[in-house]
ZANUFI-345431 format. One record per residue (C-alpha): x, y, z; residue number from 0; chain. Coordinates in Angstrom, 2 decimals, padded with zeros to 5 digits, always signed. Example, Ala and Ser with C-alpha at 12.3 -4.5 7.8 and 13.67 -1.06 7.14 Angstrom:
<atoms>
+---------+---------+---------+-----+-------+
:      c1 :      c2 :      c3 :  nr : kette :
+---------+---------+---------+-----+-------+
: +012.30 : -004.50 : +007.80 :   0 :     A :
: +013.67 : -001.06 : +007.14 :   1 :     A :
+---------+---------+---------+-----+-------+
</atoms>
This chain:
<atoms>
+---------+---------+---------+-----+-------+
:      c1 :      c2 :      c3 :  nr : kette :
+---------+---------+---------+-----+-------+
: +016.37 : -053.82 : -018.85 :   0 :     A :
: +013.71 : -051.49 : -020.27 :   1 :     A :
: +013.61 : -053.65 : -023.38 :   2 :     A :
: +011.85 : -056.49 : -021.54 :   3 :     A :
: +008.96 : -054.29 : -020.43 :   4 :     A :
: +008.37 : -053.24 : -024.04 :   5 :     A :
: +008.44 : -056.79 : -025.35 :   6 :     A :
: +005.02 : -057.71 : -023.93 :   7 :     A :
: +003.25 : -055.44 : -026.42 :   8 :     A :
: +005.05 : -056.72 : -029.51 :   9 :     A :
: +003.20 : -059.36 : -031.60 :  10 :     A :
: +005.14 : -062.63 : -031.64 :  11 :     A :
: +002.91 : -064.43 : -034.14 :  12 :     A :
: +005.49 : -063.80 : -036.82 :  13 :     A :
: +007.45 : -066.70 : -035.36 :  14 :     A :
: +004.81 : -068.77 : -033.60 :  15 :     A :
: +001.78 : -068.96 : -035.97 :  16 :     A :
: +000.41 : -068.09 : -039.39 :  17 :     A :
: -001.92 : -065.38 : -038.10 :  18 :     A :
: -000.93 : -062.08 : -039.71 :  19 :     A :
: -003.62 : -059.93 : -038.11 :  20 :     A :
: -001.33 : -058.07 : -035.69 :  21 :     A :
: +001.32 : -057.63 : -038.37 :  22 :     A :
: -001.19 : -055.91 : -040.66 :  23 :     A :
: -002.39 : -053.70 : -037.81 :  24 :     A :
: +001.15 : -052.67 : -036.85 :  25 :     A :
: +002.03 : -052.08 : -040.48 :  26 :     A :
: -000.91 : -049.70 : -040.89 :  27 :     A :
: +000.14 : -047.78 : -037.81 :  28 :     A :
: +003.73 : -047.47 : -038.97 :  29 :     A :
: +002.67 : -046.39 : -042.45 :  30 :     A :
: +000.63 : -043.51 : -041.02 :  31 :     A :
: +003.56 : -042.46 : -038.86 :  32 :     A :
: +006.07 : -042.58 : -041.72 :  33 :     A :
: +004.31 : -041.19 : -044.80 :  34 :     A :
: +005.97 : -041.81 : -048.15 :  35 :     A :
: +007.54 : -045.14 : -047.20 :  36 :     A :
: +006.29 : -048.01 : -049.34 :  37 :     A :
: +004.58 : -051.05 : -047.87 :  38 :     A :
: +007.50 : -053.35 : -048.59 :  39 :     A :
: +009.93 : -051.25 : -046.53 :  40 :     A :
: +007.43 : -050.93 : -043.70 :  41 :     A :
: +007.03 : -054.69 : -043.63 :  42 :     A :
: +010.81 : -055.18 : -043.59 :  43 :     A :
: +011.20 : -052.76 : -040.70 :  44 :     A :
: +008.43 : -054.53 : -038.79 :  45 :     A :
: +010.04 : -057.91 : -039.43 :  46 :     A :
: +013.35 : -056.70 : -038.01 :  47 :     A :
: +011.72 : -055.20 : -034.93 :  48 :     A :
: +009.77 : -058.39 : -034.28 :  49 :     A :
: +012.85 : -060.53 : -034.88 :  50 :     A :
: +014.85 : -058.52 : -032.37 :  51 :     A :
: +012.12 : -058.84 : -029.75 :  52 :     A :
: +011.84 : -062.57 : -030.43 :  53 :     A :
: +015.40 : -062.96 : -029.14 :  54 :     A :
: +013.96 : -062.54 : -025.62 :  55 :     A :
: +011.71 : -065.58 : -026.02 :  56 :     A :
: +012.41 : -068.76 : -024.05 :  57 :     A :
: +011.78 : -071.14 : -026.93 :  58 :     A :
: +015.04 : -071.96 : -028.72 :  59 :     A :
: +013.38 : -072.52 : -032.10 :  60 :     A :
: +011.80 : -069.06 : -031.88 :  61 :     A :
: +015.15 : -067.40 : -031.27 :  62 :     A :
: +016.78 : -069.41 : -034.07 :  63 :     A :
: +014.08 : -068.40 : -036.53 :  64 :     A :
: +014.40 : -064.77 : -035.46 :  65 :     A :
: +018.17 : -064.79 : -035.94 :  66 :     A :
: +017.79 : -066.38 : -039.38 :  67 :     A :
: +015.36 : -063.60 : -040.30 :  68 :     A :
: +017.86 : -060.95 : -039.15 :  69 :     A :
: +020.64 : -062.57 : -041.20 :  70 :     A :
: +018.41 : -062.46 : -044.28 :  71 :     A :
: +017.54 : -058.81 : -043.67 :  72 :     A :
: +021.18 : -057.75 : -043.25 :  73 :     A :
: +022.17 : -059.72 : -046.35 :  74 :     A :
: +019.43 : -058.26 : -048.54 :  75 :     A :
: +019.99 : -054.62 : -047.56 :  76 :     A :
: +022.26 : -052.38 : -045.49 :  77 :     A :
: +020.19 : -051.74 : -042.37 :  78 :     A :
: +021.70 : -048.39 : -041.36 :  79 :     A :
: +018.50 : -046.91 : -039.94 :  80 :     A :
: +017.70 : -050.00 : -037.88 :  81 :     A :
: +021.27 : -050.19 : -036.57 :  82 :     A :
: +021.20 : -046.52 : -035.60 :  83 :     A :
: +018.26 : -047.20 : -033.30 :  84 :     A :
: +018.86 : -050.75 : -032.10 :  85 :     A :
: +022.64 : -051.26 : -032.28 :  86 :     A :
: +023.34 : -051.93 : -028.60 :  87 :     A :
: +020.22 : -054.07 : -028.09 :  88 :     A :
: +020.99 : -056.25 : -031.10 :  89 :     A :
: +024.64 : -056.72 : -030.15 :  90 :     A :
: +024.01 : -057.69 : -026.54 :  91 :     A :
: +021.10 : -059.99 : -027.34 :  92 :     A :
: +023.22 : -061.82 : -029.91 :  93 :     A :
: +026.07 : -062.15 : -027.41 :  94 :     A :
: +023.55 : -063.54 : -024.92 :  95 :     A :
: +022.48 : -066.10 : -027.52 :  96 :     A :
: +026.08 : -067.28 : -027.92 :  97 :     A :
: +026.30 : -067.91 : -024.17 :  98 :     A :
: +023.23 : -070.05 : -023.65 :  99 :     A :
: +022.03 : -071.10 : -027.08 : 100 :     A :
: +022.18 : -074.27 : -029.11 : 101 :     A :
: +024.90 : -074.83 : -031.69 : 102 :     A :
: +022.60 : -073.49 : -034.42 : 103 :     A :
: +021.58 : -070.47 : -032.37 : 104 :     A :
: +025.20 : -069.65 : -031.54 : 105 :     A :
: +026.12 : -069.97 : -035.21 : 106 :     A :
: +023.35 : -067.63 : -036.34 : 107 :     A :
: +024.01 : -065.12 : -033.56 : 108 :     A :
: +027.72 : -065.06 : -034.42 : 109 :     A :
: +026.86 : -064.41 : -038.04 : 110 :     A :
: +024.58 : -061.51 : -037.10 : 111 :     A :
: +027.38 : -059.94 : -035.04 : 112 :     A :
: +029.72 : -060.17 : -038.02 : 113 :     A :
: +027.12 : -058.65 : -040.34 : 114 :     A :
: +026.52 : -055.89 : -037.79 : 115 :     A :
: +030.23 : -055.01 : -037.86 : 116 :     A :
: +030.31 : -054.92 : -041.66 : 117 :     A :
: +027.19 : -052.74 : -041.67 : 118 :     A :
: +028.47 : -050.10 : -039.24 : 119 :     A :
: +031.91 : -050.06 : -040.87 : 120 :     A :
: +034.83 : -048.20 : -039.35 : 121 :     A :
: +034.39 : -046.20 : -036.18 : 122 :     A :
: +033.44 : -046.36 : -032.53 : 123 :     A :
: +030.62 : -048.87 : -032.98 : 124 :     A :
: +032.89 : -051.39 : -034.71 : 125 :     A :
: +035.42 : -050.99 : -031.90 : 126 :     A :
: +032.64 : -051.51 : -029.35 : 127 :     A :
: +031.55 : -054.72 : -031.10 : 128 :     A :
: +035.08 : -056.09 : -030.91 : 129 :     A :
: +035.71 : -055.05 : -027.32 : 130 :     A :
: +032.35 : -056.38 : -026.09 : 131 :     A :
: +032.54 : -059.63 : -028.06 : 132 :     A :
: +036.08 : -061.00 : -027.70 : 133 :     A :
: +035.64 : -062.43 : -024.20 : 134 :     A :
: +032.18 : -064.04 : -024.62 : 135 :     A :
: +033.12 : -065.46 : -028.02 : 136 :     A :
: +036.35 : -066.85 : -026.63 : 137 :     A :
: +034.43 : -068.45 : -023.77 : 138 :     A :
: +031.86 : -069.88 : -026.17 : 139 :     A :
: +034.67 : -071.55 : -028.12 : 140 :     A :
: +035.65 : -073.43 : -025.00 : 141 :     A :
: +032.14 : -074.50 : -024.07 : 142 :     A :
: +031.51 : -076.97 : -026.86 : 143 :     A :
: +033.04 : -079.00 : -029.67 : 144 :     A :
: +030.30 : -078.76 : -032.32 : 145 :     A :
: +031.87 : -077.93 : -035.70 : 146 :     A :
: +029.11 : -075.53 : -036.76 : 147 :     A :
: +029.40 : -073.56 : -033.53 : 148 :     A :
: +033.21 : -073.36 : -033.58 : 149 :     A :
: +033.58 : -072.40 : -037.24 : 150 :     A :
: +030.88 : -069.72 : -037.00 : 151 :     A :
: +032.47 : -068.12 : -033.94 : 152 :     A :
: +035.91 : -068.16 : -035.56 : 153 :     A :
: +034.63 : -066.45 : -038.69 : 154 :     A :
: +032.73 : -063.89 : -036.61 : 155 :     A :
: +035.84 : -063.11 : -034.56 : 156 :     A :
: +037.87 : -062.65 : -037.74 : 157 :     A :
: +035.31 : -060.28 : -039.29 : 158 :     A :
: +034.77 : -058.08 : -036.23 : 159 :     A :
: +038.54 : -057.81 : -035.73 : 160 :     A :
: +039.03 : -056.98 : -039.41 : 161 :     A :
: +036.56 : -054.10 : -039.10 : 162 :     A :
: +037.00 : -052.97 : -035.50 : 163 :     A :
: +040.64 : -053.73 : -034.67 : 164 :     A :
: +042.32 : -050.35 : -034.23 : 165 :     A :
: +045.70 : -051.48 : -032.93 : 166 :     A :
: +048.04 : -054.44 : -033.51 : 167 :     A :
: +047.45 : -055.80 : -030.00 : 168 :     A :
: +043.74 : -056.35 : -030.66 : 169 :     A :
: +044.43 : -058.16 : -033.91 : 170 :     A :
: +047.16 : -060.25 : -032.32 : 171 :     A :
: +044.82 : -061.27 : -029.50 : 172 :     A :
: +042.16 : -062.46 : -031.94 : 173 :     A :
: +044.74 : -064.29 : -034.05 : 174 :     A :
: +046.02 : -066.09 : -030.96 : 175 :     A :
: +042.49 : -067.12 : -029.93 : 176 :     A :
: +041.88 : -068.46 : -033.44 : 177 :     A :
: +045.22 : -070.28 : -033.69 : 178 :     A :
: +044.79 : -071.93 : -030.30 : 179 :     A :
: +041.86 : -073.92 : -031.66 : 180 :     A :
: +044.42 : -076.12 : -033.43 : 181 :     A :
: +047.41 : -075.39 : -031.14 : 182 :     A :
: +045.92 : -075.12 : -027.64 : 183 :     A :
: +047.98 : -074.17 : -024.62 : 184 :     A :
: +047.61 : -077.33 : -022.58 : 185 :     A :
: +047.57 : -077.37 : -018.79 : 186 :     A :
: +048.06 : -080.38 : -016.56 : 187 :     A :
: +044.34 : -081.21 : -016.63 : 188 :     A :
: +043.68 : -080.40 : -020.29 : 189 :     A :
: +043.33 : -083.18 : -022.86 : 190 :     A :
: +044.05 : -082.22 : -026.47 : 191 :     A :
: +041.30 : -083.04 : -028.95 : 192 :     A :
: +041.95 : -083.56 : -032.64 : 193 :     A :
: +040.27 : -080.77 : -034.64 : 194 :     A :
: +038.14 : -081.74 : -037.62 : 195 :     A :
: +039.19 : -080.75 : -041.18 : 196 :     A :
: +036.42 : -078.12 : -041.23 : 197 :     A :
: +037.78 : -076.51 : -038.05 : 198 :     A :
: +041.38 : -076.59 : -039.32 : 199 :     A :
: +040.29 : -074.99 : -042.60 : 200 :     A :
: +038.36 : -072.23 : -040.81 : 201 :     A :
: +041.21 : -071.57 : -038.36 : 202 :     A :
: +043.80 : -071.22 : -041.12 : 203 :     A :
: +041.60 : -069.11 : -043.40 : 204 :     A :
: +040.45 : -066.83 : -040.53 : 205 :     A :
: +044.01 : -066.43 : -039.27 : 206 :     A :
: +045.29 : -065.63 : -042.78 : 207 :     A :
: +042.42 : -063.16 : -043.30 : 208 :     A :
: +043.59 : -061.20 : -040.25 : 209 :     A :
: +047.23 : -061.53 : -041.28 : 210 :     A :
: +046.36 : -059.41 : -044.32 : 211 :     A :
: +045.72 : -056.45 : -041.99 : 212 :     A :
: +048.96 : -056.42 : -040.00 : 213 :     A :
: +052.58 : -055.64 : -040.74 : 214 :     A :
: +053.86 : -059.12 : -041.39 : 215 :     A :
: +057.42 : -057.88 : -041.05 : 216 :     A :
: +056.94 : -058.13 : -037.29 : 217 :     A :
: +056.95 : -061.95 : -037.50 : 218 :     A :
: +059.94 : -063.25 : -035.55 : 219 :     A :
: +062.22 : -065.84 : -037.21 : 220 :     A :
: +061.12 : -068.47 : -034.67 : 221 :     A :
: +057.42 : -067.82 : -035.25 : 222 :     A :
: +057.94 : -067.79 : -039.03 : 223 :     A :
: +059.55 : -071.23 : -038.87 : 224 :     A :
: +056.83 : -072.65 : -036.62 : 225 :     A :
: +054.00 : -071.36 : -038.80 : 226 :     A :
: +055.54 : -072.37 : -042.13 : 227 :     A :
: +056.43 : -075.82 : -040.76 : 228 :     A :
: +052.87 : -076.37 : -039.57 : 229 :     A :
: +051.28 : -075.08 : -042.79 : 230 :     A :
: +053.65 : -077.28 : -044.78 : 231 :     A :
: +052.42 : -080.30 : -042.80 : 232 :     A :
: +048.83 : -079.37 : -043.72 : 233 :     A :
: +049.72 : -079.66 : -047.40 : 234 :     A :
: +050.09 : -083.41 : -046.74 : 235 :     A :
: +046.55 : -083.81 : -045.34 : 236 :     A :
: +043.89 : -085.77 : -047.20 : 237 :     A :
: +041.26 : -083.03 : -047.04 : 238 :     A :
: +041.51 : -080.67 : -050.02 : 239 :     A :
: +039.91 : -077.71 : -048.23 : 240 :     A :
: +042.67 : -077.94 : -045.61 : 241 :     A :
: +045.36 : -078.02 : -048.29 : 242 :     A :
: +043.85 : -075.07 : -050.14 : 243 :     A :
: +043.61 : -072.96 : -046.95 : 244 :     A :
: +047.22 : -073.80 : -046.05 : 245 :     A :
: +048.39 : -072.94 : -049.58 : 246 :     A :
: +046.74 : -069.51 : -049.47 : 247 :     A :
: +048.25 : -068.77 : -046.05 : 248 :     A :
: +051.72 : -069.77 : -047.29 : 249 :     A :
: +051.30 : -067.58 : -050.37 : 250 :     A :
: +050.47 : -064.64 : -048.11 : 251 :     A :
: +053.51 : -065.24 : -045.90 : 252 :     A :
: +055.87 : -065.47 : -048.87 : 253 :     A :
: +054.27 : -062.42 : -050.51 : 254 :     A :
: +055.14 : -060.34 : -047.45 : 255 :     A :
: +058.85 : -060.72 : -048.20 : 256 :     A :
: +059.60 : -061.69 : -044.60 : 257 :     A :
: +062.16 : -064.32 : -045.57 : 258 :     A :
: +063.99 : -061.80 : -047.75 : 259 :     A :
: +064.03 : -059.36 : -044.82 : 260 :     A :
: +065.59 : -062.01 : -042.59 : 261 :     A :
: +068.23 : -062.72 : -045.24 : 262 :     A :
: +069.10 : -059.02 : -045.53 : 263 :     A :
: +069.44 : -058.71 : -041.76 : 264 :     A :
: +071.65 : -061.79 : -041.58 : 265 :     A :
: +073.88 : -060.45 : -044.37 : 266 :     A :
: +074.15 : -057.07 : -042.64 : 267 :     A :
: +075.06 : -058.75 : -039.34 : 268 :     A :
: +077.71 : -060.88 : -041.07 : 269 :     A :
: +079.24 : -057.82 : -042.75 : 270 :     A :
: +079.33 : -055.88 : -039.49 : 271 :     A :
: +080.61 : -058.82 : -037.48 : 272 :     A :
: +077.78 : -058.48 : -034.95 : 273 :     A :
: +074.34 : -059.99 : -034.49 : 274 :     A :
: +071.42 : -057.71 : -033.63 : 275 :     A :
: +069.03 : -058.84 : -030.93 : 276 :     A :
: +066.14 : -060.76 : -032.47 : 277 :     A :
: +067.82 : -061.17 : -035.85 : 278 :     A :
: +068.18 : -064.53 : -037.56 : 279 :     A :
: +071.41 : -066.55 : -037.53 : 280 :     A :
: +072.96 : -067.95 : -040.70 : 281 :     A :
: +072.14 : -071.46 : -039.52 : 282 :     A :
: +068.48 : -070.59 : -038.96 : 283 :     A :
: +068.35 : -068.82 : -042.32 : 284 :     A :
: +069.63 : -071.93 : -044.10 : 285 :     A :
: +066.90 : -073.94 : -042.37 : 286 :     A :
: +064.25 : -071.40 : -043.42 : 287 :     A :
: +065.34 : -071.54 : -047.06 : 288 :     A :
: +065.21 : -075.33 : -046.81 : 289 :     A :
: +061.63 : -075.06 : -045.55 : 290 :     A :
: +060.73 : -072.86 : -048.49 : 291 :     A :
: +062.28 : -075.33 : -050.93 : 292 :     A :
: +060.20 : -078.10 : -049.36 : 293 :     A :
: +057.04 : -076.01 : -049.76 : 294 :     A :
: +057.87 : -075.32 : -053.41 : 295 :     A :
: +058.16 : -079.05 : -054.10 : 296 :     A :
: +054.90 : -079.78 : -052.28 : 297 :     A :
: +053.13 : -077.05 : -054.22 : 298 :     A :
: +054.40 : -078.38 : -057.56 : 299 :     A :
: +053.08 : -081.85 : -056.72 : 300 :     A :
: +049.66 : -080.53 : -055.70 : 301 :     A :
: +049.36 : -078.44 : -058.87 : 302 :     A :
: +049.38 : -081.62 : -060.97 : 303 :     A :
: +047.63 : -084.01 : -058.57 : 304 :     A :
: +045.81 : -086.78 : -060.42 : 305 :     A :
: +042.79 : -086.83 : -058.14 : 306 :     A :
: +043.26 : -089.98 : -056.08 : 307 :     A :
: +043.94 : -088.02 : -052.89 : 308 :     A :
: +041.03 : -086.32 : -051.16 : 309 :     A :
: +037.35 : -087.20 : -051.27 : 310 :     A :
: +035.74 : -084.06 : -052.75 : 311 :     A :
: +036.29 : -084.19 : -056.51 : 312 :     A :
: +034.68 : -080.80 : -057.00 : 313 :     A :
: +037.61 : -079.23 : -055.14 : 314 :     A :
: +040.26 : -080.81 : -057.38 : 315 :     A :
: +040.22 : -078.07 : -060.03 : 316 :     A :
: +040.24 : -075.38 : -057.35 : 317 :     A :
: +043.28 : -077.01 : -055.79 : 318 :     A :
: +045.11 : -077.37 : -059.08 : 319 :     A :
: +044.42 : -073.77 : -060.08 : 320 :     A :
: +045.49 : -072.40 : -056.69 : 321 :     A :
: +048.75 : -074.32 : -056.61 : 322 :     A :
: +049.55 : -073.56 : -060.26 : 323 :     A :
: +049.22 : -069.87 : -059.33 : 324 :     A :
: +051.38 : -070.45 : -056.27 : 325 :     A :
: +054.09 : -072.23 : -058.30 : 326 :     A :
: +054.19 : -069.30 : -060.72 : 327 :     A :
: +054.39 : -066.88 : -057.83 : 328 :     A :
: +057.17 : -068.71 : -055.99 : 329 :     A :
: +059.21 : -069.18 : -059.16 : 330 :     A :
: +058.59 : -065.90 : -061.01 : 331 :     A :
: +057.10 : -063.52 : -058.44 : 332 :     A :
: +053.78 : -062.97 : -060.22 : 333 :     A :
: +050.68 : -062.97 : -058.03 : 334 :     A :
: +047.41 : -064.11 : -059.65 : 335 :     A :
: +044.95 : -061.52 : -060.91 : 336 :     A :
: +041.24 : -062.13 : -060.39 : 337 :     A :
: +038.10 : -060.48 : -061.74 : 338 :     A :
: +034.74 : -060.77 : -059.96 : 339 :     A :
: +031.54 : -059.48 : -061.57 : 340 :     A :
: +029.57 : -057.17 : -059.29 : 341 :     A :
: +026.45 : -055.98 : -061.06 : 342 :     A :
: +027.70 : -054.07 : -064.09 : 343 :     A :
: +031.21 : -053.72 : -062.67 : 344 :     A :
: +034.25 : -055.91 : -062.15 : 345 :     A :
: +036.16 : -056.11 : -058.89 : 346 :     A :
: +039.84 : -056.77 : -059.58 : 347 :     A :
: +042.54 : -058.16 : -057.30 : 348 :     A :
: +046.26 : -058.25 : -058.12 : 349 :     A :
: +047.82 : -059.54 : -054.89 : 350 :     A :
: +047.41 : -062.61 : -052.70 : 351 :     A :
: +046.33 : -060.51 : -049.73 : 352 :     A :
: +043.52 : -058.87 : -051.73 : 353 :     A :
: +042.37 : -062.23 : -053.08 : 354 :     A :
: +042.35 : -063.77 : -049.59 : 355 :     A :
: +040.32 : -060.85 : -048.22 : 356 :     A :
: +037.87 : -061.11 : -051.10 : 357 :     A :
: +037.42 : -064.88 : -050.84 : 358 :     A :
: +036.87 : -064.74 : -047.08 : 359 :     A :
: +034.30 : -061.93 : -047.23 : 360 :     A :
: +032.54 : -063.52 : -050.20 : 361 :     A :
: +032.23 : -066.74 : -048.20 : 362 :     A :
: +031.02 : -064.93 : -045.07 : 363 :     A :
: +028.43 : -062.78 : -046.85 : 364 :     A :
: +027.17 : -065.58 : -049.07 : 365 :     A :
: +024.07 : -064.40 : -050.91 : 366 :     A :
: +024.55 : -060.87 : -049.55 : 367 :     A :
: +027.96 : -060.40 : -051.18 : 368 :     A :
: +026.78 : -058.57 : -054.32 : 369 :     A :
: +024.47 : -056.23 : -052.38 : 370 :     A :
: +027.21 : -055.31 : -049.91 : 371 :     A :
: +029.83 : -054.85 : -052.62 : 372 :     A :
: +027.46 : -052.50 : -054.42 : 373 :     A :
: +026.44 : -050.41 : -051.41 : 374 :     A :
: +028.79 : -051.00 : -048.46 : 375 :     A :
: +031.28 : -048.13 : -048.33 : 376 :     A :
: +033.56 : -049.99 : -045.95 : 377 :     A :
: +034.04 : -052.73 : -048.55 : 378 :     A :
: +034.51 : -050.09 : -051.23 : 379 :     A :
: +037.42 : -048.75 : -049.18 : 380 :     A :
: +038.87 : -052.20 : -048.53 : 381 :     A :
: +039.04 : -053.05 : -052.22 : 382 :     A :
: +039.34 : -049.52 : -053.66 : 383 :     A :
: +036.16 : -050.31 : -055.56 : 384 :     A :
: +033.69 : -047.72 : -056.87 : 385 :     A :
: +030.54 : -049.30 : -058.33 : 386 :     A :
: +028.46 : -047.63 : -060.98 : 387 :     A :
: +025.19 : -046.12 : -059.79 : 388 :     A :
: +022.16 : -047.94 : -061.16 : 389 :     A :
: +020.13 : -045.62 : -063.37 : 390 :     A :
: +022.22 : -042.68 : -062.25 : 391 :     A :
: +020.63 : -042.70 : -058.81 : 392 :     A :
: +022.44 : -042.10 : -055.56 : 393 :     A :
: +022.95 : -044.50 : -052.71 : 394 :     A :
: +019.34 : -044.30 : -051.49 : 395 :     A :
: +020.39 : -043.10 : -048.02 : 396 :     A :
: +018.06 : -040.90 : -046.02 : 397 :     A :
: +019.21 : -037.40 : -045.08 : 398 :     A :
: +019.90 : -038.61 : -041.54 : 399 :     A :
: +022.00 : -041.52 : -042.81 : 400 :     A :
: +023.94 : -039.19 : -045.10 : 401 :     A :
: +024.69 : -036.94 : -042.13 : 402 :     A :
: +025.93 : -039.94 : -040.16 : 403 :     A :
: +027.92 : -041.69 : -042.85 : 404 :     A :
: +028.86 : -039.06 : -045.46 : 405 :     A :
: +029.77 : -035.95 : -043.45 : 406 :     A :
: +033.54 : -035.21 : -043.60 : 407 :     A :
: +033.45 : -034.52 : -039.87 : 408 :     A :
: +031.64 : -037.71 : -038.91 : 409 :     A :
: +033.42 : -040.28 : -036.75 : 410 :     A :
: +033.01 : -042.77 : -039.57 : 411 :     A :
: +034.85 : -040.64 : -042.09 : 412 :     A :
: +037.66 : -039.88 : -039.67 : 413 :     A :
: +038.09 : -043.61 : -039.04 : 414 :     A :
: +037.82 : -044.17 : -042.79 : 415 :     A :
: +040.73 : -041.84 : -043.41 : 416 :     A :
: +042.87 : -043.72 : -040.88 : 417 :     A :
: +041.92 : -047.03 : -042.50 : 418 :     A :
: +042.80 : -045.83 : -046.01 : 419 :     A :
: +046.18 : -044.59 : -044.79 : 420 :     A :
: +046.82 : -048.03 : -043.27 : 421 :     A :
: +045.77 : -049.76 : -046.49 : 422 :     A :
: +048.16 : -047.58 : -048.50 : 423 :     A :
: +051.00 : -048.37 : -046.11 : 424 :     A :
: +050.37 : -052.12 : -046.37 : 425 :     A :
: +050.18 : -051.90 : -050.15 : 426 :     A :
: +053.45 : -049.97 : -050.22 : 427 :     A :
: +055.12 : -052.66 : -048.10 : 428 :     A :
: +053.91 : -055.24 : -050.62 : 429 :     A :
: +055.27 : -053.29 : -053.57 : 430 :     A :
: +058.63 : -052.52 : -051.97 : 431 :     A :
: +059.97 : -055.98 : -051.44 : 432 :     A :
: +057.14 : -058.30 : -051.54 : 433 :     A :
: +057.27 : -060.20 : -054.71 : 434 :     A :
: +060.88 : -061.14 : -054.00 : 435 :     A :
: +059.54 : -064.61 : -053.47 : 436 :     A :
: +061.59 : -066.30 : -056.15 : 437 :     A :
: +063.31 : -069.59 : -055.48 : 438 :     A :
: +066.59 : -068.69 : -057.12 : 439 :     A :
: +069.72 : -069.13 : -055.02 : 440 :     A :
: +067.98 : -071.88 : -053.03 : 441 :     A :
+---------+---------+---------+-----+-------+
</atoms>
């Protein structure tokens, strides 16, 4: 409310003309108020302030340009100080843009919301982003069929849930919203529309990204069969990006050891002469092993595909490499190891779930990936990654930012401790019965 009265005095020429007079004037004022800050930083701060105020403008192109500027700023640096002051305003203006904006505006606004979540990291603000955004984003998904709009919202929902989801119910809700884009709950007046390959790919990759954060052992036998059957059908699609996304999701499901858990429960029930509620029957277990055998055969075929299937030749090597890794995993239990150069360091992954998290966040951050991996403490925690300090310098945080983000008693660090405990538990589950994904006895 009060934000609109302030907007009248903010120069909008940054987006509407080439006249830099007011920018120079404002920059001089800010420099005198904040001695010691170099001109480049002052200009960046001014750009962000003007971009935020431009989100109130009526012209769609002005808002789109402002959002693009904010995306660039959040990719090029971690905007802790700006977020501290303008968090709520930025969030709610971006949500407003997703309600009324064009496909491009909705896409950019969704991306800003995701970047905002990654910037604030764990804590109350990330939870607020998720709680405030789920409903409007879900509604925006239903309001149009443009591929750019849908895929951007899905990726945003996955990221804000990854950061801000504090309980399984929140994550499950987001996963259901995502999955319903390819498996909608149809009413009597609802007509199913066939999703595009780009939407299917984004749904599967976003859903799998969130699956890395939950205890997959809670998958029921029925749900396991439905998901694996559907993902198996995607391996037959012509689009390589769809096949690759389905292959990664299947790898994650088999890495969790869920099928082996079902087999152990069925064996225990048979030995005791009783069947526990919710456990899998011998007949269902045989069907599930049959499904896995089918997947193994599909994966073998895709790992040596000659290239006649699928239109994007550049994806052929990616597909072959992925499915060769998946064959090795399903037959011998060895997950692929990856190494990604980050400045002077290397970020290593040794499990499918780590690789899926890394690939998704690398795709979402785009050109901002290296900067965030070097300076974003939330991502350091996710990947247990500690980058070297350039020139022996510290993080470059102000004293206020250090108080907010580094103090052992801060809300962020308390949430960080809870997150690390959860990560250790998930890793332990992986290492305790996890790579029992071999195809022997099938």
